[in-house]
Structure formats: structure tokens, C-alpha cells
DOVO-886375 format. One record per residue (C-alpha): residue number from 1; residue in one letter; x, y, z. Coordinates in steps of 0.1 Angstrom, whole numbers. Layout:
BEGIN
+-----+------+-------+-------+-------+
: seq : type :  east : north :    up :
+-----+------+-------+-------+-------+
: NUM :    a :     X :     Y :     Z :
...
+-----+------+-------+-------+-------+
//
This chain:
BEGIN
+-----+------+-------+-------+-------+
: seq : type :  east : north :    up :
+-----+------+-------+-------+-------+
:   1 :    m :  1135 :  1056 :  1369 :
:   2 :    t :  1145 :  1062 :  1334 :
:   3 :    q :  1168 :  1037 :  1333 :
:   4 :    e :  1142 :  1011 :  1341 :
:   5 :    y :  1119 :  1026 :  1315 :
:   6 :    v :  1147 :  1020 :  1288 :
:   7 :    r :  1153 :   983 :  1301 :
:   8 :    t :  1115 :   978 :  1296 :
:   9 :    c :  1115 :   991 :  1265 :
:  10 :    l :  1145 :   971 :  1252 :
:  11 :    a :  1124 :   940 :  1265 :
:  12 :    a :  1100 :   946 :  1250 :
:  13 :    f :  1113 :   952 :  1214 :
:  14 :    q :  1133 :   924 :  1219 :
:  15 :    s :  1106 :   900 :  1223 :
:  16 :    e :  1084 :   913 :  1195 :
:  17 :    p :  1082 :   886 :  1169 :
:  18 :    k :  1104 :   890 :  1141 :
:  19 :    d :  1099 :   864 :  1113 :
:  20 :    v :  1062 :   853 :  1122 :
:  21 :    v :  1044 :   841 :  1091 :
:  22 :    h :  1005 :   842 :  1094 :
:  23 :    e :   991 :   827 :  1064 :
:  24 :    g :   968 :   850 :  1044 :
:  25 :    w :   989 :   882 :  1058 :
:  26 :    g :  1017 :   902 :  1046 :
:  27 :    r :  1049 :   895 :  1063 :
:  28 :    p :  1063 :   922 :  1089 :
:  29 :    g :  1091 :   941 :  1069 :
:  30 :    t :  1079 :   937 :  1033 :
:  31 :    r :  1056 :   961 :  1016 :
:  32 :    w :  1028 :   937 :  1025 :
:  33 :    d :  1034 :   942 :  1061 :
:  34 :    g :   999 :   941 :  1077 :
:  35 :    v :   978 :   934 :  1050 :
:  36 :    r :   950 :   911 :  1050 :
:  37 :    f :   955 :   894 :  1016 :
:  38 :    r :   918 :   882 :  1010 :
:  39 :    r :   903 :   913 :  1020 :
:  40 :    a :   926 :   935 :   997 :
:  41 :    l :   918 :   914 :   966 :
:  42 :    l :   880 :   915 :   972 :
:  43 :    d :   882 :   956 :   977 :
:  44 :    t :   896 :   958 :   944 :
:  45 :    i :   863 :   946 :   929 :
:  46 :    p :   843 :   979 :   935 :
:  47 :    e :   871 :  1000 :   926 :
:  48 :    i :   874 :   984 :   890 :
:  49 :    d :   837 :   980 :   888 :
:  50 :    a :   836 :  1018 :   891 :
:  51 :    l :   862 :  1023 :   866 :
:  52 :    v :   842 :  1002 :   843 :
:  53 :    h :   811 :  1023 :   847 :
:  54 :    l :   829 :  1053 :   835 :
:  55 :    v :   838 :  1039 :   808 :
:  56 :    i :   806 :  1017 :   798 :
:  57 :    p :   777 :  1034 :   817 :
:  58 :    t :   751 :  1008 :   806 :
:  59 :    h :   774 :   981 :   822 :
:  60 :    p :   755 :   959 :   842 :
:  61 :    f :   755 :   963 :   878 :
:  62 :    l :   775 :   938 :   902 :
:  63 :    k :   758 :   905 :   914 :
:  64 :    p :   776 :   893 :   946 :
:  65 :    h :   789 :   859 :   934 :
:  66 :    d :   792 :   870 :   899 :
:  67 :    r :   825 :   855 :   882 :
:  68 :    m :   845 :   886 :   873 :
:  69 :    l :   849 :   871 :   839 :
:  70 :    h :   813 :   868 :   831 :
:  71 :    h :   806 :   905 :   849 :
:  72 :    f :   835 :   920 :   833 :
:  73 :    r :   832 :   903 :   801 :
:  74 :    f :   826 :   934 :   779 :
:  75 :    i :   860 :   949 :   785 :
:  76 :    l :   876 :   919 :   770 :
:  77 :    p :   885 :   934 :   736 :
:  78 :    l :   900 :   962 :   755 :
:  79 :    l :   926 :   938 :   773 :
:  80 :    g :   959 :   923 :   757 :
:  81 :    s :   964 :   884 :   759 :
:  82 :    d :   995 :   868 :   763 :
:  83 :    e :  1011 :   838 :   748 :
:  84 :    d :   983 :   815 :   762 :
:  85 :    e :   955 :   838 :   749 :
:  86 :    l :   948 :   849 :   786 :
:  87 :    t :   941 :   885 :   797 :
:  88 :    p :   948 :   903 :   829 :
:  89 :    l :   913 :   896 :   835 :
:  90 :    h :   915 :   857 :   835 :
:  91 :    y :   940 :   861 :   859 :
:  92 :    y :   922 :   886 :   879 :
:  93 :    d :   892 :   863 :   878 :
:  94 :    s :   914 :   833 :   892 :
:  95 :    a :   927 :   853 :   920 :
:  96 :    i :   894 :   865 :   929 :
:  97 :    q :   879 :   831 :   929 :
:  98 :    l :   904 :   819 :   951 :
:  99 :    a :   899 :   844 :   976 :
: 100 :    r :   861 :   840 :   975 :
: 101 :    t :   859 :   803 :   977 :
: 102 :    a :   891 :   787 :   988 :
: 103 :    h :   894 :   772 :  1024 :
: 104 :    r :   931 :   785 :  1026 :
: 105 :    e :   942 :   819 :  1027 :
: 106 :    p :   956 :   831 :   994 :
: 107 :    t :   997 :   829 :   992 :
: 108 :    e :  1017 :   861 :   990 :
: 109 :    h :  1024 :   850 :   953 :
: 110 :    e :   986 :   844 :   945 :
: 111 :    f :   980 :   879 :   960 :
: 112 :    e :  1007 :   895 :   942 :
: 113 :    l :   995 :   882 :   907 :
: 114 :    g :   959 :   893 :   916 :
: 115 :    m :   972 :   930 :   926 :
: 116 :    e :   990 :   932 :   896 :
: 117 :    m :   962 :   924 :   872 :
: 118 :    a :   937 :   943 :   891 :
: 119 :    e :   965 :   972 :   886 :
: 120 :    a :   969 :   965 :   849 :
: 121 :    i :   932 :   966 :   843 :
: 122 :    k :   929 :   999 :   862 :
: 123 :    q :   956 :  1013 :   840 :
: 124 :    i :   936 :  1000 :   807 :
: 125 :    l :   903 :  1014 :   820 :
: 126 :    t :   917 :  1047 :   829 :
: 127 :    e :   939 :  1053 :   797 :
: 128 :    c :   904 :  1043 :   780 :
: 129 :    r :   889 :  1069 :   800 :
: 130 :    l :   913 :  1094 :   790 :
: 131 :    e :   911 :  1090 :   756 :
: 132 :    m :   876 :  1094 :   755 :
: 133 :    l :   879 :  1125 :   772 :
: 134 :    e :   901 :  1139 :   749 :
: 135 :    g :   881 :  1121 :   720 :
: 136 :    s :   849 :  1143 :   734 :
: 137 :    s :   871 :  1176 :   739 :
: 138 :    t :   883 :  1174 :   703 :
: 139 :    q :   848 :  1167 :   689 :
: 140 :    l :   836 :  1201 :   709 :
: 141 :    n :   863 :  1221 :   697 :
: 142 :    g :   856 :  1211 :   660 :
: 143 :    i :   820 :  1221 :   665 :
: 144 :    s :   830 :  1252 :   684 :
: 145 :    e :   851 :  1262 :   653 :
: 146 :    e :   825 :  1254 :   627 :
: 147 :    s :   802 :  1276 :   646 :
: 148 :    q :   824 :  1305 :   644 :
+-----+------+-------+-------+-------+
//
């Protein structure tokens, strides 16, 4: 009975698809295995929006179909640009527009570019937030030293 079970498990393992590629999904065996590109890109929007609200509390609320370039326009001065004068927000906006409106699924390259830009934006916003917190604690320390 054990031998039959092992034989069945081996047959099931051998029959699993190895090199299957589904458009818009991560390939098996890669770091994006099982990741749906469109959903993962769109899930970065509320994460970035929450960070923006920490840095700019009066930032407008996100409207469902706003372009990222328009909605996050107030953080553009915080972002560096490349030789083409494009910021990570420009590339991120393009990836989100593809994820939202394209009839085809995003390719792995488009997904990776969008995620890389999302991470760059998050990192810049986190650094700004930390600088703000350090600045406020320095000001508080200065005030407490003056009052003594």
C-alpha cells in the first residue's frame, strides 16, 4: 500500500506543469510565483497614499480613477528625476494606467518596473517622514533646554 502511495505521489509530481506561463501571473519557480501582476500593482496605491498622508496630512483623498501623476502631484518635488526629466512617479503612473485600463495583462517587465518605482516612492516618503520626526524631536529638545 505504501509503495502504491509513493508511486501515485511521484506520478502526480511528474504531471505538474513546470514551464507554464499565464499572462499576468508570476512564473512558477521565480520570485513572483503565484503573484497576479495587475492586482499587486493596484494594491500599492493605498499603501503609497497612506504614506503621503503621513508626510502631507492635508493631501486630498484619492478618487477612484485619478491618475497617479495628478493625485500625487504634491510629492513631485521630493522625487529625483532621471536624464529624461522623469521621476519614479511618472513610471509608476504608467504602470498603474496599464494595470487599470489595458485589455492585456501587464508583462513581468512592466510589473517589475511598476513595483520598483512604487518601492522607490515608498522609500523616499519614509525617509521624509523620519526626517520630519527627527526635526520635531530636535525642536522639542531645544524648547525643553531653553525652559530650564
